[in-house]
LOKOL-331354 format. One record per residue (C-alpha): z, x, y; residue in three letters; residue number from 1. Coordinates in pm, 1 decimal. Layout:
N
<Z=Z	X=X	Y=Y	type=ALA	seq=NUM>
...
//
This chain:
301
<Z=1811.9	X=-322.3	Y=-50.6	type=MET	seq=1>
<Z=1571.3	X=-586.1	Y=88.4	type=ILE	seq=2>
<Z=1569.7	X=-944.3	Y=-35.0	type=ARG	seq=3>
<Z=1347.4	X=-1230.4	Y=78.1	type=PHE	seq=4>
<Z=1463.4	X=-1561.7	Y=-66.6	type=GLN	seq=5>
<Z=1229.9	X=-1850.9	Y=9.1	type=GLY	seq=6>
<Z=1153.6	X=-1689.5	Y=346.1	type=PHE	seq=7>
<Z=947.3	X=-1919.9	Y=565.3	type=THR	seq=8>
<Z=849.1	X=-1865.6	Y=926.7	type=LYS	seq=9>
<Z=669.5	X=-2116.6	Y=1143.8	type=ARG	seq=10>
<Z=545.2	X=-2065.3	Y=1497.8	type=PHE	seq=11>
<Z=495.6	X=-2419.2	Y=1621.2	type=GLY	seq=12>
<Z=249.2	X=-2588.9	Y=1385.8	type=ALA	seq=13>
<Z=140.8	X=-2257.9	Y=1233.6	type=HIS	seq=14>
<Z=311.9	X=-2136.2	Y=916.7	type=THR	seq=15>
<Z=298.3	X=-1756.1	Y=918.0	type=ALA	seq=16>
<Z=492.8	X=-1707.4	Y=593.6	type=VAL	seq=17>
<Z=554.9	X=-1977.2	Y=335.2	type=ASP	seq=18>
<Z=837.6	X=-1937.9	Y=82.8	type=GLY	seq=19>
<Z=824.0	X=-1563.2	Y=20.4	type=LEU	seq=20>
<Z=1065.0	X=-1450.3	Y=-252.9	type=THR	seq=21>
<Z=1071.8	X=-1074.4	Y=-306.9	type=LEU	seq=22>
<Z=1327.5	X=-803.9	Y=-380.8	type=GLU	seq=23>
<Z=1278.8	X=-435.9	Y=-299.2	type=VAL	seq=24>
<Z=1528.7	X=-209.2	Y=-473.3	type=ALA	seq=25>
<Z=1676.5	X=120.8	Y=-360.1	type=ALA	seq=26>
<Z=1437.3	X=406.7	Y=-432.3	type=GLY	seq=27>
<Z=1137.5	X=172.1	Y=-450.2	type=GLU	seq=28>
<Z=816.2	X=186.8	Y=-247.0	type=VAL	seq=29>
<Z=649.8	X=-152.9	Y=-207.5	type=VAL	seq=30>
<Z=322.7	X=-227.5	Y=-28.1	type=ALA	seq=31>
<Z=236.8	X=-561.6	Y=127.6	type=LEU	seq=32>
<Z=-136.1	X=-630.4	Y=109.5	type=LEU	seq=33>
<Z=-341.3	X=-911.6	Y=252.5	type=GLY	seq=34>
<Z=-607.2	X=-1002.5	Y=508.7	type=PRO	seq=35>
<Z=-529.0	X=-1014.0	Y=878.4	type=ASN	seq=36>
<Z=-300.3	X=-1306.8	Y=954.6	type=GLY	seq=37>
<Z=-157.3	X=-1327.7	Y=604.0	type=SER	seq=38>
<Z=206.7	X=-1282.5	Y=712.8	type=GLY	seq=39>
<Z=261.3	X=-913.2	Y=641.0	type=LYS	seq=40>
<Z=379.6	X=-815.8	Y=988.7	type=THR	seq=41>
<Z=597.5	X=-1126.1	Y=1020.1	type=THR	seq=42>
<Z=766.2	X=-1036.8	Y=689.9	type=SER	seq=43>
<Z=832.2	X=-679.5	Y=803.9	type=LEU	seq=44>
<Z=972.4	X=-799.9	Y=1135.5	type=LYS	seq=45>
<Z=1200.2	X=-1040.0	Y=950.3	type=ALA	seq=46>
<Z=1335.4	X=-750.7	Y=741.0	type=ALA	seq=47>
<Z=1391.2	X=-557.2	Y=1064.3	type=ALA	seq=48>
<Z=1589.4	X=-849.4	Y=1208.3	type=GLY	seq=49>
<Z=1330.2	X=-917.0	Y=1477.4	type=LEU	seq=50>
<Z=1217.2	X=-1254.6	Y=1341.8	type=VAL	seq=51>
<Z=1460.2	X=-1534.0	Y=1252.0	type=VAL	seq=52>
<Z=1361.9	X=-1737.5	Y=941.9	type=PRO	seq=53>
<Z=1265.6	X=-2100.6	Y=988.1	type=THR	seq=54>
<Z=1383.8	X=-2154.2	Y=629.8	type=ALA	seq=55>
<Z=1519.3	X=-1934.3	Y=353.6	type=GLY	seq=56>
<Z=1685.6	X=-1601.1	Y=419.6	type=GLU	seq=57>
<Z=1621.4	X=-1228.5	Y=446.1	type=VAL	seq=58>
<Z=1901.1	X=-986.2	Y=362.3	type=THR	seq=59>
<Z=1913.7	X=-607.8	Y=386.3	type=VAL	seq=60>
<Z=2149.0	X=-338.2	Y=263.0	type=GLY	seq=61>
<Z=2418.9	X=-298.0	Y=2.2	type=ASP	seq=62>
<Z=2619.9	X=-516.3	Y=26.5	type=PRO	seq=63>
<Z=2345.0	X=-753.3	Y=146.1	type=PRO	seq=64>
<Z=2374.3	X=-890.4	Y=497.3	type=ARG	seq=65>
<Z=2141.8	X=-1114.4	Y=700.6	type=PRO	seq=66>
<Z=1867.5	X=-897.8	Y=846.0	type=ALA	seq=67>
<Z=1964.8	X=-996.9	Y=1201.9	type=SER	seq=68>
<Z=2322.5	X=-875.7	Y=1148.5	type=ASP	seq=69>
<Z=2385.7	X=-552.3	Y=1347.0	type=PRO	seq=70>
<Z=2522.9	X=-385.7	Y=1032.1	type=ALA	seq=71>
<Z=2198.3	X=-463.5	Y=847.1	type=ALA	seq=72>
<Z=1983.1	X=-340.1	Y=1133.8	type=ARG	seq=73>
<Z=2167.1	X=-8.6	Y=1135.1	type=ARG	seq=74>
<Z=2043.1	X=70.7	Y=783.3	type=VAL	seq=75>
<Z=1678.0	X=10.4	Y=882.2	type=CYS	seq=76>
<Z=1419.7	X=202.0	Y=1077.1	type=SER	seq=77>
<Z=1103.6	X=16.4	Y=1181.3	type=PHE	seq=78>
<Z=761.1	X=148.1	Y=1280.6	type=LEU	seq=79>
<Z=554.5	X=-133.6	Y=1439.3	type=PRO	seq=80>
<Z=180.0	X=-158.7	Y=1398.1	type=GLN	seq=81>
<Z=115.0	X=-72.3	Y=1761.0	type=LYS	seq=82>
<Z=337.2	X=191.4	Y=1917.0	type=VAL	seq=83>
<Z=343.2	X=293.6	Y=2282.1	type=SER	seq=84>
<Z=560.9	X=530.7	Y=2478.6	type=PHE	seq=85>
<Z=587.8	X=623.1	Y=2849.1	type=PRO	seq=86>
<Z=290.3	X=845.7	Y=2922.1	type=GLU	seq=87>
<Z=483.5	X=1051.4	Y=3179.7	type=ALA	seq=88>
<Z=727.3	X=1176.7	Y=2912.9	type=LEU	seq=89>
<Z=663.1	X=1455.6	Y=2668.2	type=SER	seq=90>
<Z=673.5	X=1391.8	Y=2296.2	type=GLY	seq=91>
<Z=1003.3	X=1580.3	Y=2274.2	type=ARG	seq=92>
<Z=1154.9	X=1372.6	Y=2555.4	type=GLU	seq=93>
<Z=1055.2	X=1052.2	Y=2375.4	type=VAL	seq=94>
<Z=1217.4	X=1173.1	Y=2054.0	type=VAL	seq=95>
<Z=1529.5	X=1284.3	Y=2242.3	type=GLU	seq=96>
<Z=1564.3	X=942.0	Y=2404.6	type=PHE	seq=97>
<Z=1548.7	X=759.1	Y=2071.5	type=TYR	seq=98>
<Z=1769.9	X=1018.9	Y=1903.9	type=ARG	seq=99>
<Z=2045.3	X=947.2	Y=2155.8	type=ALA	seq=100>
<Z=1987.1	X=574.9	Y=2119.9	type=LEU	seq=101>
<Z=2032.4	X=587.9	Y=1741.9	type=ARG	seq=102>
<Z=2315.6	X=840.7	Y=1753.3	type=GLY	seq=103>
<Z=2134.1	X=1099.6	Y=1540.9	type=ALA	seq=104>
<Z=2232.8	X=1465.7	Y=1545.9	type=SER	seq=105>
<Z=2062.9	X=1705.9	Y=1788.9	type=ALA	seq=106>
<Z=1900.2	X=1894.5	Y=1500.7	type=GLU	seq=107>
<Z=1696.9	X=1585.7	Y=1409.5	type=ARG	seq=108>
<Z=1463.9	X=1627.7	Y=1708.0	type=THR	seq=109>
<Z=1308.1	X=1950.5	Y=1581.1	type=ASP	seq=110>
<Z=1315.5	X=1823.9	Y=1222.8	type=GLU	seq=111>
<Z=1117.3	X=1507.4	Y=1287.7	type=VAL	seq=112>
<Z=871.2	X=1673.5	Y=1527.3	type=LEU	seq=113>
<Z=799.5	X=1931.3	Y=1259.3	type=ARG	seq=114>
<Z=793.5	X=1669.8	Y=985.6	type=PHE	seq=115>
<Z=532.6	X=1463.9	Y=1173.8	type=ALA	seq=116>
<Z=323.6	X=1775.5	Y=1246.4	type=SER	seq=117>
<Z=395.7	X=1744.5	Y=1620.8	type=LEU	seq=118>
<Z=594.7	X=2063.2	Y=1663.7	type=ASN	seq=119>
<Z=301.4	X=2222.1	Y=1847.6	type=GLY	seq=120>
<Z=250.5	X=1927.1	Y=2082.0	type=ALA	seq=121>
<Z=608.2	X=1824.8	Y=2157.2	type=GLY	seq=122>
<Z=601.4	X=1968.9	Y=2507.9	type=SER	seq=123>
<Z=281.8	X=1787.3	Y=2606.4	type=ARG	seq=124>
<Z=284.6	X=1458.7	Y=2796.7	type=LEU	seq=125>
<Z=228.9	X=1149.3	Y=2584.7	type=VAL	seq=126>
<Z=-53.5	X=1053.8	Y=2822.2	type=GLY	seq=127>
<Z=-255.6	X=1346.2	Y=2680.9	type=THR	seq=128>
<Z=-208.6	X=1239.2	Y=2317.6	type=TYR	seq=129>
<Z=-484.2	X=1090.4	Y=2103.8	type=SER	seq=130>
<Z=-423.4	X=760.4	Y=1924.6	type=GLY	seq=131>
<Z=-343.9	X=944.2	Y=1603.0	type=GLY	seq=132>
<Z=-92.2	X=1168.8	Y=1778.1	type=MET	seq=133>
<Z=83.4	X=866.1	Y=1929.2	type=VAL	seq=134>
<Z=103.0	X=718.2	Y=1579.9	type=GLN	seq=135>
<Z=252.8	X=1042.4	Y=1449.2	type=ARG	seq=136>
<Z=504.7	X=1037.4	Y=1734.6	type=LEU	seq=137>
<Z=596.6	X=685.3	Y=1626.6	type=GLY	seq=138>
<Z=646.1	X=813.9	Y=1273.2	type=LEU	seq=139>
<Z=873.7	X=1088.6	Y=1408.1	type=ALA	seq=140>
<Z=1082.0	X=830.2	Y=1598.1	type=VAL	seq=141>
<Z=1104.2	X=608.9	Y=1288.3	type=ALA	seq=142>
<Z=1234.1	X=903.4	Y=1086.8	type=MET	seq=143>
<Z=1509.2	X=990.5	Y=1337.5	type=LEU	seq=144>
<Z=1803.7	X=787.7	Y=1201.8	type=PRO	seq=145>
<Z=1741.4	X=890.0	Y=837.8	type=ASP	seq=146>
<Z=1807.6	X=525.3	Y=748.9	type=ALA	seq=147>
<Z=1820.4	X=402.5	Y=386.8	type=PRO	seq=148>
<Z=1543.5	X=146.6	Y=455.8	type=VAL	seq=149>
<Z=1212.5	X=235.6	Y=619.9	type=LEU	seq=150>
<Z=979.8	X=-46.1	Y=736.0	type=LEU	seq=151>
<Z=628.5	X=65.4	Y=828.7	type=LEU	seq=152>
<Z=352.9	X=-160.4	Y=963.8	type=ASP	seq=153>
<Z=5.1	X=-8.5	Y=915.8	type=GLU	seq=154>
<Z=140.0	X=347.2	Y=939.2	type=PRO	seq=155>
<Z=-188.3	X=520.7	Y=849.6	type=THR	seq=156>
<Z=-421.7	X=320.3	Y=1075.1	type=ALA	seq=157>
<Z=-502.3	X=601.7	Y=1321.4	type=ALA	seq=158>
<Z=-387.8	X=911.0	Y=1133.2	type=LEU	seq=159>
<Z=-599.3	X=1222.7	Y=1080.6	type=ASP	seq=160>
<Z=-564.8	X=1432.0	Y=760.6	type=PRO	seq=161>
<Z=-259.8	X=1618.6	Y=897.1	type=ASP	seq=162>
<Z=-95.5	X=1290.5	Y=989.7	type=GLY	seq=163>
<Z=-174.9	X=1144.9	Y=648.4	type=LEU	seq=164>
<Z=-12.4	X=1443.3	Y=479.9	type=CYS	seq=165>
<Z=296.7	X=1389.3	Y=695.4	type=ALA	seq=166>
<Z=307.2	X=1021.7	Y=599.3	type=PHE	seq=167>
<Z=266.6	X=1096.9	Y=229.4	type=TYR	seq=168>
<Z=550.7	X=1344.4	Y=264.0	type=GLY	seq=169>
<Z=771.1	X=1079.4	Y=428.1	type=VAL	seq=170>
<Z=718.1	X=831.1	Y=148.2	type=VAL	seq=171>
<Z=742.9	X=1072.6	Y=-142.6	type=GLU	seq=172>
<Z=1056.6	X=1237.5	Y=-6.0	type=ARG	seq=173>
<Z=1229.7	X=906.1	Y=52.9	type=ARG	seq=174>
<Z=1148.8	X=786.1	Y=-295.3	type=ARG	seq=175>
<Z=1293.2	X=1107.8	Y=-439.2	type=ALA	seq=176>
<Z=1610.1	X=1051.3	Y=-233.2	type=GLU	seq=177>
<Z=1654.1	X=697.9	Y=-369.2	type=GLY	seq=178>
<Z=1566.9	X=531.5	Y=-39.1	type=ARG	seq=179>
<Z=1357.8	X=221.1	Y=16.9	type=THR	seq=180>
<Z=1015.7	X=190.9	Y=180.7	type=VAL	seq=181>
<Z=836.3	X=-136.2	Y=254.8	type=LEU	seq=182>
<Z=500.0	X=-93.9	Y=425.5	type=PHE	seq=183>
<Z=175.1	X=-272.7	Y=499.3	type=THR	seq=184>
<Z=-169.8	X=-117.3	Y=491.4	type=SER	seq=185>
<Z=-539.5	X=-197.3	Y=478.2	type=HIS	seq=186>
<Z=-605.1	X=153.8	Y=344.4	type=GLN	seq=187>
<Z=-612.4	X=75.9	Y=-26.9	type=LEU	seq=188>
<Z=-638.7	X=440.8	Y=-127.8	type=GLY	seq=189>
<Z=-305.2	X=512.1	Y=40.8	type=ASP	seq=190>
<Z=-151.7	X=206.3	Y=-120.6	type=VAL	seq=191>
<Z=-270.9	X=297.7	Y=-469.5	type=GLU	seq=192>
<Z=-143.0	X=651.3	Y=-431.4	type=ARG	seq=193>
<Z=203.1	X=572.6	Y=-294.1	type=LEU	seq=194>
<Z=331.5	X=229.4	Y=-392.7	type=ALA	seq=195>
<Z=543.1	X=148.8	Y=-697.9	type=ASP	seq=196>
<Z=459.7	X=-219.4	Y=-653.1	type=ARG	seq=197>
<Z=191.3	X=-415.4	Y=-473.0	type=PHE	seq=198>
<Z=252.6	X=-763.0	Y=-329.4	type=VAL	seq=199>
<Z=-45.3	X=-965.0	Y=-207.4	type=VAL	seq=200>
<Z=-1.4	X=-1225.4	Y=68.0	type=LEU	seq=201>
<Z=-277.5	X=-1468.0	Y=159.6	type=ILE	seq=202>
<Z=-235.6	X=-1730.8	Y=431.6	type=GLU	seq=203>
<Z=139.0	X=-1674.6	Y=427.7	type=GLY	seq=204>
<Z=187.4	X=-1719.4	Y=53.3	type=ARG	seq=205>
<Z=253.6	X=-1459.4	Y=-213.0	type=GLN	seq=206>
<Z=-31.5	X=-1486.7	Y=-463.1	type=VAL	seq=207>
<Z=21.2	X=-1177.3	Y=-678.3	type=ALA	seq=208>
<Z=256.9	X=-888.4	Y=-747.1	type=ALA	seq=209>
<Z=183.0	X=-584.5	Y=-963.8	type=PHE	seq=210>
<Z=362.7	X=-272.5	Y=-1073.3	type=SER	seq=211>
<Z=170.0	X=54.2	Y=-1099.3	type=GLN	seq=212>
<Z=135.1	X=-1.4	Y=-1475.7	type=ARG	seq=213>
<Z=21.9	X=-363.2	Y=-1429.2	type=ASP	seq=214>
<Z=-239.4	X=-252.5	Y=-1179.7	type=LEU	seq=215>
<Z=-361.1	X=31.1	Y=-1403.5	type=ALA	seq=216>
<Z=-408.1	X=-218.4	Y=-1688.1	type=ASP	seq=217>
<Z=-594.1	X=-463.0	Y=-1462.9	type=ARG	seq=218>
<Z=-824.3	X=-190.6	Y=-1332.9	type=LEU	seq=219>
<Z=-885.2	X=-51.9	Y=-1682.7	type=ALA	seq=220>
<Z=-1006.9	X=-395.4	Y=-1792.7	type=ASP	seq=221>
<Z=-1259.2	X=-381.7	Y=-1507.7	type=ARG	seq=222>
<Z=-1407.2	X=-46.9	Y=-1608.1	type=GLY	seq=223>
<Z=-1773.0	X=-8.8	Y=-1710.6	type=VAL	seq=224>
<Z=-1947.1	X=236.0	Y=-1945.2	type=MET	seq=225>
<Z=-2323.7	X=284.2	Y=-1916.3	type=ARG	seq=226>
<Z=-2507.6	X=440.4	Y=-2209.2	type=VAL	seq=227>
<Z=-2872.2	X=534.8	Y=-2149.1	type=ARG	seq=228>
<Z=-3075.2	X=528.7	Y=-2469.7	type=LEU	seq=229>
<Z=-3424.3	X=635.2	Y=-2571.9	type=ALA	seq=230>
<Z=-3461.5	X=288.3	Y=-2726.8	type=ALA	seq=231>
<Z=-3235.6	X=0.3	Y=-2829.5	type=CYS	seq=232>
<Z=-3228.6	X=-75.6	Y=-3204.9	type=PRO	seq=233>
<Z=-3281.2	X=-448.3	Y=-3274.7	type=PRO	seq=234>
<Z=-2926.4	X=-535.2	Y=-3378.5	type=ASP	seq=235>
<Z=-2734.8	X=-290.8	Y=-3157.9	type=LEU	seq=236>
<Z=-2639.3	X=-529.3	Y=-2876.0	type=VAL	seq=237>
<Z=-2510.5	X=-792.1	Y=-3118.1	type=ALA	seq=238>
<Z=-2298.5	X=-533.7	Y=-3298.5	type=ARG	seq=239>
<Z=-2153.6	X=-401.6	Y=-2971.5	type=VAL	seq=240>
<Z=-2084.7	X=-755.6	Y=-2847.5	type=ARG	seq=241>
<Z=-1867.3	X=-818.3	Y=-3151.8	type=ALA	seq=242>
<Z=-1634.5	X=-558.0	Y=-2997.1	type=LEU	seq=243>
<Z=-1714.1	X=-602.1	Y=-2626.3	type=ALA	seq=244>
<Z=-1846.6	X=-957.2	Y=-2566.3	type=PRO	seq=245>
<Z=-1974.9	X=-884.9	Y=-2212.9	type=ARG	seq=246>
<Z=-2200.6	X=-596.8	Y=-2320.1	type=ALA	seq=247>
<Z=-2568.2	X=-623.8	Y=-2224.7	type=LEU	seq=248>
<Z=-2892.0	X=-429.9	Y=-2250.6	type=TRP	seq=249>
<Z=-3100.1	X=-361.1	Y=-1936.6	type=VAL	seq=250>
<Z=-3453.3	X=-280.9	Y=-2041.4	type=GLU	seq=251>
<Z=-3568.5	X=-156.1	Y=-1700.0	type=ALA	seq=252>
<Z=-3317.6	X=129.5	Y=-1694.8	type=SER	seq=253>
<Z=-3279.1	X=147.8	Y=-2075.6	type=ARG	seq=254>
<Z=-2903.6	X=118.3	Y=-2039.6	type=GLU	seq=255>
<Z=-2642.7	X=-40.7	Y=-2258.5	type=LEU	seq=256>
<Z=-2378.3	X=-166.1	Y=-2013.4	type=ILE	seq=257>
<Z=-2033.3	X=-220.0	Y=-2162.1	type=VAL	seq=258>
<Z=-1763.3	X=-367.7	Y=-1933.4	type=PRO	seq=259>
<Z=-1403.2	X=-339.4	Y=-2050.1	type=GLY	seq=260>
<Z=-1113.3	X=-99.7	Y=-2096.6	type=PRO	seq=261>
<Z=-1159.8	X=268.0	Y=-2172.6	type=ALA	seq=262>
<Z=-998.1	X=221.0	Y=-2514.7	type=THR	seq=263>
<Z=-1314.8	X=43.6	Y=-2636.9	type=LEU	seq=264>
<Z=-1554.4	X=321.3	Y=-2544.7	type=ARG	seq=265>
<Z=-1513.4	X=555.8	Y=-2845.1	type=PRO	seq=266>
<Z=-1568.4	X=263.0	Y=-3083.5	type=GLN	seq=267>
<Z=-1879.4	X=151.2	Y=-2892.6	type=VAL	seq=268>
<Z=-2022.1	X=502.5	Y=-2910.4	type=LEU	seq=269>
<Z=-1953.8	X=509.1	Y=-3284.8	type=ASP	seq=270>
<Z=-2155.6	X=187.8	Y=-3319.5	type=ILE	seq=271>
<Z=-2440.9	X=335.4	Y=-3111.8	type=VAL	seq=272>
<Z=-2452.1	X=650.1	Y=-3324.3	type=ARG	seq=273>
<Z=-2431.4	X=454.9	Y=-3648.5	type=ALA	seq=274>
<Z=-2733.6	X=251.4	Y=-3537.1	type=ALA	seq=275>
<Z=-2932.2	X=575.2	Y=-3502.5	type=GLY	seq=276>
<Z=-2989.5	X=535.0	Y=-3128.1	type=ALA	seq=277>
<Z=-3062.8	X=848.7	Y=-2926.8	type=GLU	seq=278>
<Z=-2816.5	X=884.0	Y=-2636.3	type=ILE	seq=279>
<Z=-2982.0	X=1032.2	Y=-2326.2	type=ARG	seq=280>
<Z=-2709.0	X=970.0	Y=-2067.9	type=GLY	seq=281>
<Z=-2351.9	X=846.9	Y=-2041.7	type=LEU	seq=282>
<Z=-2141.4	X=747.1	Y=-1743.0	type=THR	seq=283>
<Z=-1808.9	X=565.2	Y=-1713.0	type=ALA	seq=284>
<Z=-1650.5	X=403.2	Y=-1408.1	type=GLU	seq=285>
<Z=-1295.1	X=278.7	Y=-1383.3	type=GLU	seq=286>
<Z=-1212.9	X=-44.3	Y=-1205.2	type=GLY	seq=287>
<Z=-1149.1	X=-10.1	Y=-833.4	type=ARG	seq=288>
<Z=-857.0	X=-150.7	Y=-638.9	type=LEU	seq=289>
<Z=-1078.2	X=-260.6	Y=-349.4	type=ASP	seq=290>
<Z=-1296.5	X=-474.5	Y=-578.2	type=ALA	seq=291>
<Z=-992.9	X=-622.5	Y=-754.4	type=PHE	seq=292>
<Z=-829.7	X=-695.1	Y=-418.3	type=TYR	seq=293>
<Z=-1142.3	X=-876.4	Y=-295.2	type=ARG	seq=294>
<Z=-1140.5	X=-1088.3	Y=-611.4	type=GLU	seq=295>
<Z=-780.8	X=-1191.5	Y=-543.0	type=LEU	seq=296>
<Z=-851.1	X=-1277.6	Y=-180.4	type=VAL	seq=297>
<Z=-1160.3	X=-1482.5	Y=-261.6	type=GLU	seq=298>
<Z=-983.2	X=-1667.0	Y=-544.3	type=ALA	seq=299>
<Z=-695.8	X=-1781.8	Y=-321.9	type=HIS	seq=300>
<Z=-872.0	X=-1874.3	Y=-0.6	type=ARG	seq=301>
//
């Protein structure tokens, strides 16, 4: 549904995106990750037809058309990072305006207000809304056309728990319906929960892409087991290192620390028991996406 082929965008001497090649299929949820200024928003705007490529191409839809083509733009709905609406209008009036603009049915107004948890505040003026409520109103407007492709730029930035639940519902429902979602976020917990694939951009270049399974494997390799012992038998660390080379003994805390995937842990514990060591405590931590993400960023800067 969305295809970037060598997409490059320059603003004067500054290259915002450099040679991005990425395909997002129907029914797929893909997250763009990266530090501020890495080209995420520019890429989303290009898919929405709001940014013209300096080189390469961006196509949307089936059959694929250039993103700037009116037919391609009709299959997309775009939520920008910063949304604003006339403060003198009510939330319902804002939704009604955009509903008429996109040619959606009259029933969609109540549906999207309810879907974004704004049904109780639709009659209030936008000027009385909190930042999170404005963001939820933007989500309601983005949902109006029921388009096959949904482009969301930092959709969870100002959302409260109710707004987060509404957003999760948007993404999960669209995936179930075979629709496409491409979004950016700095909230790694949301990304890990929702995305089928993760694409990392740094300084305008794609440096990594992972499926859910790829990411799970990478994080499993970064897990750590800590085994607190009464004492460490003389040859225990050497025997454990034959299985887990990065294992180490910390005398101060009397802990055997074993980095590596969870699949190694039962075998390590068998070695500890066979050595006659008394186990007094056991903890295990899985690898974390935020730590892995920081590693990627630091390695490519």
